C-alpha positions in Angstrom: 34.6 -114.7 -39.7 34.4 -112.8 -42.9 34.8 -114.6 -46.2 37.9 -113.7 -48.2 37.4 -111.9 -51.4 38.3 -113.8 -54.6 41.5 -112.8 -56.4 39.4 -112.0 -59.5 35.8 -110.6 -59.6 33.8 -113.7 -60.5 30.3 -113.8 -62.1 27.4 -115.0 -60.0 27.7 -118.5 -61.3 31.2 -118.7 -59.7 32.7 -119.6 -63.1 35.4 -117.8 -65.0 34.4 -115.8 -68.0 36.2 -116.3 -71.3 38.0 -113.1 -70.8 39.1 -114.0 -67.3 40.3 -117.4 -68.5 42.3 -115.8 -71.2 43.9 -113.3 -68.8 45.0 -116.1 -66.5 46.3 -118.3 -69.3 48.5 -115.5 -70.9 52.2 -116.0 -70.4 53.9 -112.8 -69.5 56.7 -111.9 -72.0 60.1 -112.6 -70.7 61.0 -108.9 -71.0 58.2 -108.2 -68.4 60.1 -110.5 -66.0 63.3 -108.7 -66.6 61.6 -105.3 -66.0 60.4 -106.6 -62.7 63.9 -107.2 -61.5 64.6 -104.1 -59.4 68.4 -104.4 -59.5 70.1 -103.5 -62.8 73.1 -105.7 -61.9 70.8 -108.7 -61.5 69.1 -107.9 -64.8 72.5 -107.7 -66.5 73.4 -111.2 -65.2 70.1 -113.0 -65.7 69.1 -111.7 -69.2 71.9 -113.4 -71.3 71.4 -116.6 -69.3 67.7 -116.7 -70.2 68.4 -115.8 -73.8 70.9 -118.6 -74.0 68.3 -121.1 -72.8 65.8 -119.8 -75.3 68.2 -120.2 -78.1 69.2 -123.8 -77.0 65.6 -125.0 -76.6 64.3 -123.0 -79.6 61.8 -120.8 -77.8 60.7 -117.8 -79.9 57.4 -116.8 -78.2 56.6 -116.5 -74.5 53.8 -119.1 -74.9 56.4 -121.7 -75.6 57.7 -121.5 -72.0 54.6 -123.6 -71.2 56.1 -126.6 -73.1 59.4 -126.7 -71.3 60.0 -129.9 -69.4 62.6 -131.1 -67.0 64.2 -133.0 -69.9 64.8 -129.7 -71.7 66.5 -128.2 -68.6 68.7 -131.3 -68.2 69.8 -131.2 -71.8 70.7 -127.5 -71.4 72.6 -128.2 -68.2 74.6 -131.0 -70.0 75.3 -128.6 -72.9 76.7 -126.1 -70.5 79.0 -128.8 -69.2 80.3 -129.4 -72.8 81.2 -125.7 -73.0 83.6 -126.2 -70.1 81.7 -123.8 -67.9 82.6 -123.9 -64.2 80.3 -125.8 -61.9 79.5 -122.6 -60.0 78.6 -120.9 -63.2 76.2 -123.7 -64.2 74.6 -123.6 -60.8 74.0 -119.8 -61.3 72.5 -120.4 -64.7 70.1 -123.0 -63.4 69.2 -120.6 -60.5 68.5 -117.8 -63.0 66.2 -120.1 -65.1 64.5 -121.4 -61.9 63.8 -117.8 -60.9 62.1 -117.1 -64.2 59.8 -120.1 -63.8 59.0 -119.2 -60.2 57.8 -115.8 -61.5 55.8 -117.5 -64.3 54.2 -119.8 -61.7 53.3 -116.9 -59.5 51.6 -115.3 -62.5 49.7 -118.5 -63.2 51.3 -118.6 -66.6 52.8 -122.1 -66.1 51.8 -125.0 -63.9 55.1 -125.9 -62.4 58.8 -125.1 -62.4 60.7 -127.6 -64.6 64.0 -126.7 -63.0 62.9 -128.1 -59.6 64.6 -131.4 -59.0 67.3 -130.9 -61.7 70.6 -131.9 -60.1 73.1 -129.2 -59.8 76.8 -129.9 -60.4 78.8 -130.1 -57.1 81.2 -127.3 -56.4 84.3 -127.1 -54.4 84.1 -125.1 -51.2 84.5 -121.4 -51.8 86.3 -121.2 -48.5 89.8 -119.7 -48.9 89.2 -118.6 -52.5 89.4 -114.9 -51.4 92.5 -114.6 -49.2 92.3 -112.8 -45.9 95.2 -110.6 -44.8 97.1 -111.3 -41.6 96.8 -108.7 -38.8 100.2 -107.3 -39.5 99.5 -106.9 -43.2 96.2 -105.2 -42.4 97.9 -102.8 -40.0 100.6 -101.9 -42.6 97.9 -101.3 -45.2 95.9 -99.0 -42.8 99.1 -97.1 -42.0 100.5 -96.8 -45.5 98.7 -93.6 -46.7 100.4 -91.6 -44.0 100.6 -88.1 -45.5 98.4 -85.0 -45.2 97.4 -84.7 -48.8 93.7 -85.0 -49.7 94.4 -88.3 -51.5 96.1 -89.8 -48.4 93.2 -88.7 -46.2 90.6 -90.0 -48.5 92.4 -93.3 -49.0 92.9 -93.8 -45.3 89.2 -93.3 -44.8 88.4 -95.8 -47.6 90.7 -98.5 -46.4 89.5 -98.2 -42.8 85.9 -98.3 -43.9 86.6 -101.5 -45.8 88.8 -103.2 -43.2 86.6 -102.3 -40.2 83.2 -102.8 -41.7 83.6 -105.5 -44.4 81.8 -103.5 -47.1 81.5 -104.6 -50.7 83.0 -102.3 -53.2 79.6 -101.3 -54.6 78.3 -100.6 -51.0 81.2 -98.3 -50.3 80.6 -96.4 -53.6 76.9 -95.9 -52.7 77.7 -94.3 -49.3 76.5 -90.7 -49.0 77.8 -88.2 -46.5 74.5 -88.6 -44.6 75.0 -92.4 -44.5 78.2 -91.8 -42.5 76.4 -89.6 -39.9 73.8 -92.0 -38.6 73.1 -92.4 -34.9 71.4 -95.3 -33.2 71.1 -95.3 -29.4 73.8 -92.6 -29.3 76.3 -94.7 -31.2 77.6 -93.5 -34.7 76.5 -95.9 -37.4 77.0 -96.5 -41.1 73.8 -96.9 -43.2 74.7 -99.4 -45.9 72.7 -100.0 -49.1 73.3 -103.7 -49.7 72.4 -106.3 -52.3 68.8 -106.7 -53.2 67.9 -103.2 -52.0 68.4 -104.2 -48.4 69.6 -101.6 -46.0 71.6 -102.4 -42.9 73.1 -100.3 -40.1 76.6 -101.1 -38.8 78.3 -99.3 -35.9 81.0 -97.0 -37.1 84.4 -97.9 -35.8 86.0 -95.0 -33.9 89.2 -95.2 -36.0 87.3 -95.1 -39.3 85.0 -92.4 -38.0 88.1 -90.2 -37.3 89.5 -90.8 -40.7 86.2 -90.0 -42.4 85.9 -86.8 -40.4 89.4 -85.7 -41.4 88.7 -86.5 -45.0 85.4 -84.5 -45.1 87.1 -81.5 -43.5 89.9 -81.6 -46.1 87.6 -82.3 -49.1 85.0 -79.7 -48.0 81.8 -81.6 -48.8 80.9 -82.5 -45.2 77.6 -80.5 -45.4 76.6 -82.0 -48.7 74.7 -84.8 -47.0 72.9 -86.1 -50.1 76.2 -86.3 -52.1 78.6 -89.2 -52.4 80.9 -89.7 -49.4 84.0 -90.9 -51.4 84.7 -89.0 -54.5 87.4 -88.8 -57.2 90.1 -86.3 -56.6 89.5 -84.7 -60.0 86.1 -84.1 -61.6 84.7 -82.2 -64.4 82.7 -79.0 -63.9 79.2 -79.7 -62.6 80.2 -83.3 -61.6 81.6 -82.7 -58.2 79.1 -85.0 -56.4 80.1 -88.0 -58.5 81.2 -91.1 -56.5 84.2 -93.3 -56.9 83.4 -96.4 -59.0 83.8 -100.0 -57.8 86.5 -100.4 -60.4 88.3 -97.3 -58.9 88.1 -98.9 -55.4 89.5 -102.2 -56.8 92.4 -100.4 -58.4 93.1 -98.3 -55.3 93.4 -101.4 -53.1 95.3 -103.3 -55.7 97.9 -100.5 -56.0 98.5 -100.2 -52.3 98.7 -103.9 -51.6 101.0 -104.5 -54.6 103.4 -101.8 -53.3 103.4 -103.5 -49.9 104.1 -106.9 -51.4 100.9 -108.8 -50.9 98.6 -108.1 -53.9 94.9 -108.6 -53.2 91.7 -107.0 -54.3 89.1 -105.1 -52.3 87.0 -108.2 -51.6 89.9 -109.7 -49.6 89.5 -106.8 -47.1 85.9 -108.0 -46.6 87.2 -111.5 -45.8 89.9 -110.0 -43.6 87.4 -108.0 -41.5 85.1 -111.0 -41.1 88.0 -113.3 -40.1 89.5 -110.8 -37.7 86.1 -110.2 -36.0 85.6 -114.0 -35.5 89.2 -114.3 -34.1 88.4 -111.7 -31.5 85.3 -113.4 -30.2 82.5 -112.1 -32.5 79.6 -114.5 -33.0 79.1 -116.0 -36.5 75.5 -114.6 -36.6 76.8 -111.2 -35.7 79.3 -111.3 -38.5 76.6 -112.5 -40.8 74.6 -109.3 -40.0 77.7 -107.1 -40.5 78.3 -108.7 -43.9 74.7 -108.5 -44.9 74.4 -112.2 -45.8 71.0 -113.7 -46.1 72.4 -117.2 -45.5 74.8 -117.9 -42.6 76.5 -120.6 -44.8 77.8 -117.8 -47.0 79.3 -116.2 -43.9 81.2 -119.4 -43.1 83.0 -119.1 -46.4 84.6 -115.9 -45.1 85.9 -117.5 -42.0 89.5 -118.2 -42.7 90.8 -118.7 -39.2 92.0 -122.1 -40.1 93.9 -120.9 -43.1 96.2 -118.4 -41.5 99.8 -119.7 -42.1 101.2 -117.7 -39.2 99.0 -119.8 -36.9 100.2 -123.1 -38.2 101.4 -125.7 -35.6 104.7 -125.6 -37.4 105.5 -122.4 -35.6 104.6 -124.0 -32.2 107.3 -126.6 -32.6 110.3 -126.0 -30.2 113.6 -127.9 -30.0 
């Protein structure tokens, strides 16, 4: 069996040189940690949290992270409580700080993660926080853009993609034309770029496939495979490949559902798709894969089969 090579080239005495010792003892600057976060959205969330902790503790140089103890973290957590932040927000703040110290531990810059073992505030169940539509409401929404205009065809394709495949707004906006033309074992699929740079393939529902095809034929960019699938109706010169924004998708769903009398956002359509699939016999693990969740506990929060008022025992009472 061959001996494994050391992580660092060591002198013949098997002792670290002064230069090697200094290299291992150097604390990476916090901006290096931010730079190593591949997702811009994650950086945008984490950075102000870490800055807030640094201000509270009085950290001005990266080396001072080495002096942080669990007591500092607990004091910061308690201060967040006094600012009336929600329990879920405090948990996210602690998770962000823990992620930083995990990175510093990996870099051999600190000896331990002081956030480990710090009690997180309990949170209420998220279940039911994002309402799911009833089947009749979902059907009305799918049928609402009934005209032959480009807008109607595009919006039908968008709503069906959301309601049949449970996409996040950001995932929908990232779809390219080519993403809608994937084939796996002879079955049309969507290629979805999810959170954390993870890609998943979800079978393309026949109804949504038909609406997407109609939209691409009307819009005329069906051969532009690298371009955005769903685009604004109006664009400036040279900007024809621009995608709809997540905010634009939110407003689109909000406008239609408000007109129909049950105002919800786009994320409710994700919850609706998950609940509907479970109601019709889908396995929870299969729905987890469809939603792109790393943890099945997150998927359970989308299961609202027990919160559908139309299924209440009240309506089973007969006199």
